[in-house]
N, C-alpha and C positions, 0 to 999 in steps of 0.2 A: 473402620471395620476391616478385619482381616479376611480378605477374599479367599484365602487358602484354608481357612478354619473348617472343621468338620461341619458345624452348624450351617455355614454359608453354602457349602457344597451340597449338603442334604436338601436345603431349601431350593437351591438351583435345580437339582435333579427333580424335586417335587414340582417346581414351577414348570419345568420342561414337559414333565409327564402330564400335568394338568392342562397345559396348552394343547398338547396333542389330543388328549381325550376330548376337551371342549371343542376343538376344531372338527374332529371326526364326528362328535355328536351333533354339532350344528349342521355339518354337511349332510349327515344321514337324515336329520329332521327335515331339512329342506327338500331332500329328494323324495322322502316318504310322503310328506305333506303335498308336494307338487303332484305326485303320482295319485294320491288319494283324491285331491280336488279335481284333477282332470278326469279320473275314472268315474267319479260321482256325477260330474257334469255331463259326461257322455251318456251315462246310464239314464240320467234325467231326459236328455234329448231323445234317446231311443224310445223311452216310454211315451214321450209326447208325440213322436212320429207314429208310433204304433196306435196311439189313441186317435190321431187324425185319420189314419188309414182305416181304422175299424168303424169309427163313429160318423165320419164325414164322407170320406171317399166312398166307402162301401154303401152309403145310403143315398148318394146323389145320383140322379139320372144323367144320361149322356149329355143332354143339353142343359145341364144345371151348373155350368161353370161359373156364371155370375153369382148364382145363389151360393155356391161353394166358397167363393171369395168372400162374400158377405159374412158367411158363417165363421170363416177363419179370422177375419178382421174383428168380428164381434167377440169371439171367444179368446183369442190369443194376442190380438193387437201387436203383431210382430214389430212394426216400426216404433211403437212407443216403448216396447220392452227390449229393444235392440236384439231382435231375433231374426233369423233367416228361415223362411219356409218356402219350399218349392215342391210342386206336384207335377210329375212328368209321366206321360203315357209311354207305353213300350216302344212305340215308333219314334220317340224323341220329341214329341210335341209337348210344349210347356202348357200345362192346364192352369197353373197358378204359380206366381212368384211374388213374394213380398217386396215392399218398396224399401228405399234406403232408410236406415235407422236414424232416429233423431240425434244420437250421439256420434254419428259418422264413424263408428268403430270399424265398419267394413263396407265394401262396395258390392251389392248383390250382382251387378252386371258382370263382375270378373270371376264369379264362382263358376267353374266349369261344370257342364252337364255330367250326369253319372255315366260311368263307363259301361262295362258289361252289365246287363240287366240281372236283377236278383231273381232267383227262382223260388217258387213257392212263397212262403211267408218269411223269407230270410231277412237278415239285417246286417248292416256293416257300419263301423264308425271310423273316424280318422280326421286328419287335417285337410282342409281344402280352402284356398283363398283367404287364409288368416282366420278360419273358423274351426271350431270343434263341431264336426258335422256327423250326424247320424242319419242313415238312410234305411228305410224298410220298404218292402214290397206288399202290395195289397190288390184286391180285385173289387171292381166297381159292380153296380147292379147288372150291367150288361156283360159281366164276366170278363171284361177287359182288364189287363194288368196295368198298374200304376206303380210308380216309385215316389214315395214321400220322403223328402229331405228336410230335416230340421237342424238348424245350426245356431250357435251363439259365439260371440267373441270371447277370447280367453283374457280380456282386460281385467275381469274380476280376479281371476287367478293370479295375474301379474301384480295387481295391487296388493293382494294378500301376501304374496311372496316378498314383494318390496317391503311391506310392513314388518314381516317376520325377519327379513334381513336387517332392517334397521334395529329391531329389538335386539338381535344377536350381536350386531356390531357395537351397540351401546352396552348391552349387558355382559358381553364377553370380558372386556378389561375390568369391569367392576367385579364380576364373579372371580376372575383370576386374581385381582388384587386382594379380595377378601380371603380367598383360599390361601394365597401365599402368605398373607399376614398371619392368618391363624396357624398355618404350617410353621412359620418362623417361631411363633410363641410356643407351640407344641414341642418343636425340636429343642428350643432353649430349655424348656421345662424338663424334657426328657434327658438332656445332657447336663442339667444342673448338678446331679450327683457326681458326674465325672469331674466337673469343676471343683466340687467340694473335695473329692479325692486328690486331685491335682494340687490344690492349695495346701492341703494337710501334708501331702508328700514333700512339698517344698520346705515345709517347716521342720521336717524330721532330719536331723543331722546325727553325727556319731555321738553327740552329747546327750541326745534324748531319744535313743533308739527303743526305749521302753514304750514309747507312744505308738499307737496303731491308727491305721486309716479307718474312717467311718464305714460301717458295714450296713447296707440297706437290706432288710429282710424282705426281698421281693421275690426271691427264688429264681431270678433271671441271671443273665450273663454278668451284670454289674455286681451282684452279690458274690458270684464265683470269682470275679476279678478282684474284688476287695479282699476276699478270704485268701486268695493265692498271693496277693501282694503282702498281706500281713504275715503269712507264713514265711515269705521270702525275707521280710524285715526281721522276723524272729531268728531265722538262720544267720542273717548278717550280724544281729546283735550278739548272738552266741560266739560267732567267729571273731568279731572285733574284741568282745570282752576277753576271749581266751588269748588273743594276740596282746592286748594291753597288759593283761595279767603276766604273760610270759615276759614281756619287756620290763615290766616293773620288778618282777622276781629276779630276772637275770641281772638287771642293773644293781639291785640291792645285794645280790650274792657276790657280784664282782667287786663291790666296794671294799669288802674286808680283805680279800687276798691282795688287791692292788695296794691297799694301804700298808699291809704287812710287807709286801714286796718293796714299796718305796722306802719304808723305814729301814729295811735290811740294806738296801742300796745306799741310802744316805750314811748309815754306819760304816759300810764298807768303804765309801768314798772318803771318809774322815780318817781311815786307817793310814797312819804315816809310813807303814812298812810297804804299802803298795807302790809300785812304780808309777811314774807319771803317765806312761802309756796306758796302764791299766785303769788309772783314774779317769782318763779321758773316755775310755769305754764305759765305765760305770756312770760317768756324767751323761753320756749319750743315752744310756738305758734309763737313767732317771728322767730325762726329758721325754722319752717315749712313754714311760709309766705315767708321768704327769699328764701327757696328752690323752692316754687311755682313761685316766681318772676324770678328766674334763668331759670326755665323750660319755662315760657312764653317768656322770652327774647330769649332763644334758638329756640323756635318754630317760633317766629317772624323773627329771623335771617335766619333760614332755608327757610321760605316762601319767604323772599325777595331774597335769593340766587336762589331759584327755578324760581323766576320771572325774573331773569337776572340782579339783582341789582348790582352784582359784576363787570358787564361789563360797568358801566356808567361813572366811573372816573378812567380810566386807564392812567397811567403815567409811564415813565421810572424812576427807582429809584435803589438805591444801597441796595441790600438785606443784605450785610454784615453789613453796618451801622445800618440798621433797627434792625438786630438781636442783635448788641451790645447794643443798647439803651434798647431794650425790656428785655435783660438778666439782665441789671442793675436794671431795675424796679422790675423784678421778684426775684431778690436776696434778697430783703427785706422780701418777703414771705418765702423764703427758709431759712433765718437765724432763723426764729422762730422755725424751726424744726432741727436746726443745720445741714443743708444740704448746700453744696457749689455748686454754679452754675458756670461752666467754659465755656467761650465763646472763640471759636477758629475761628477768622475771620480776618486774617491778611491782606487780599487784597480785593479790591472792586469787587463785583459781581453784574453786572447790569442786571436787569430783567425788565419786563413790566407787569403792572397790577394795581390793586387797593391797595395802600399802607396800608390803614386802615384795609382791609380785610386780607392781608398777615400778618400784625401785629397780628391780631386775631388768625391766625393759629399758630404763634410762641407762643403766650400767652397760648392758649389751650394745646399745646404739652408740654410746660414747666410746666404748672399747673398740667397736668395729671402725668408728671414724678415726680414732687415734692410730689404729694399726695401718690404715691405708692412706694416711696423711704424711707426706714427707716432712723431714726435719725443717723447722722454721715456719710450718704451716699453722693454720688456725682451725679450731672446731667451735662452732656456735651453737649453743643451746637456747632455744627460745620457748617461753610458756606464755600463752595469752588466751583471752577469751573472745570468741567471734560469734555474736549472737547468743544462741543457746548451747554453743559447743566450746569445749576446752580444746586447745591446740597445743601440741608439743612438737617442736621441730628440732632436728639435729642435722646441721649442715657442716660440710667440711670442704676444703679445696684440695683434696687429694687426687688420686689417679682416676677416679670416676668408675662407672660400670657401663659396659657396652649395651646398646639398646636391645640387642636380641637376648641379653641375659636378664634384663629387668623382670620379665614375667616369672623367672625361676628363682629369684634370690631368696624367697621365703620357703623353698622346698628343703626338706631334711637332707643333710649331707651334700647339698649343692655348693660347688665352689666355682667362682667365675674363672680363676686360674688355679688349677690343681697344685702345681709346683710352688707357686708363690704363697698360696694359703697354707700349705703344709709347713713351709719355712717359718711362717709367722705364727704357727701354732693353732690355726683355726681348724675346727672340726666340721664346720658347715651346719651347726645346730643353733647358733646364737640367734640369727634372724628367725628361724623356725620357732624358737621359744618366744620371741617377741610377737610373732604373728599369733601364736596359740593364746598368749596372755591377753592380747588385744581382743581376740575373738571371744574369749570367756568374759571380758568386761563390756562387750557390746561396742567396742571401739573399732575404728578403721585405721589401717596403716597403709600408706602409699609411699612410693619412692620415685624420685626423678633424678636423673643423672646425665651428665655430659662428660664423656671420656676426656681426661686431661684437665677438667675444670672442677671436678668434685661432685658430691652427691647430696641429696636432701631427702631425709626421711620425715614424713609428716604423720602424726597421729591425732585423730579427732575423736573426742569422747563427750558425751552429754554432761552438762553442768548439773550441779545440785543446788538447791536453795538453802537459805539459813535455817529454815524449819527442819529440814533433814539433818543438818549438822547438829542442832540442839537435840533432836530426838536420839541421835546416836551417842551424844555426850552425856 
């Protein structure tokens, strides 16, 4: 998984935001619930204390302490219910205090006596001795003032909070995991149109600029992006079409005057009345005219390839047979430099494409190898099948190509050595034509070279079966 992809980053931000929200929500829930339980429990104790002050203390005589204790034990059972009840007179004398609870959740003996006495029928609540304590004031039958305190341990609140904390601790990662998983699928689904646009954009080259990206009629940013990119592709298509047409027209128009100029120079060079010095100048101009003609022919070939000319006459043919015939023809050129051309094509290798264009590939590669191989060297042409691929290799033991120049050798008008290439007549278009023809045939061309030891050009193309050959024949 690409951690730098947009979908992963969106999910990461979403997970972080969800984590913060869930943590804040859980903390707020704990605080609110704790405050609610505590307030509700204190209100309950206050009502119970007020009830004791009104119904028991106010109705008991001065000498009825034992009867008061019996009434409280009978009605409230503080020890069994883990409650604290204490009644104190205004002078600080304790009229009644409950015993230790059965659960030993608190110790009644350590609960301090009430501080400043409450006036009137006032009430107060708070913590005291580990208890949630409510105190109210009341008056007995003799009009004496008493303070009634009712308390209870907060153990129930603690248990409830611990249970809720456990639920949050268990539920938090589950909720986060479900949310993040759902968010991941939602993000992937939302970005799926972007992937479709990207895949389609990768398939569009200068050979199929008439195709357009898919447009989602959603009225959102993706639709506007698709429309904008399609408009841009349309402008590029118009620009490239105009450029290709200009190159094709210019190359075509230059062929005729260059041919006429070469004919005139050849006739002039054969004139016996010309001085030898003038003949040398005419010969030099003829060489330049021939070089210009080669450049024009190369540009015209490239423009036709860019226009899809290589796809018009596809047939199934034997690449090995074509290589043998071409190697025999190029051997005559190699003999002038005392270079031997060796062809290794012992078995038939069937491919599909434009036979004339593929012959042009072999001619250009052999011509390039012969040019840069010193006298007495060898050029090897090998045709074989490897699995489902046809392989064409042209190797030489010439001067080789520097490593930093290898990525550029298929560029148009690129020369490894400007001066040396010019002397040998190269225009820098031969390998560009090879690359364009291979691209049009769905083939791949690679080059490997070691300076001083030679170069190897390797072309791989899909094989065809006998059924395709019979269908074309």
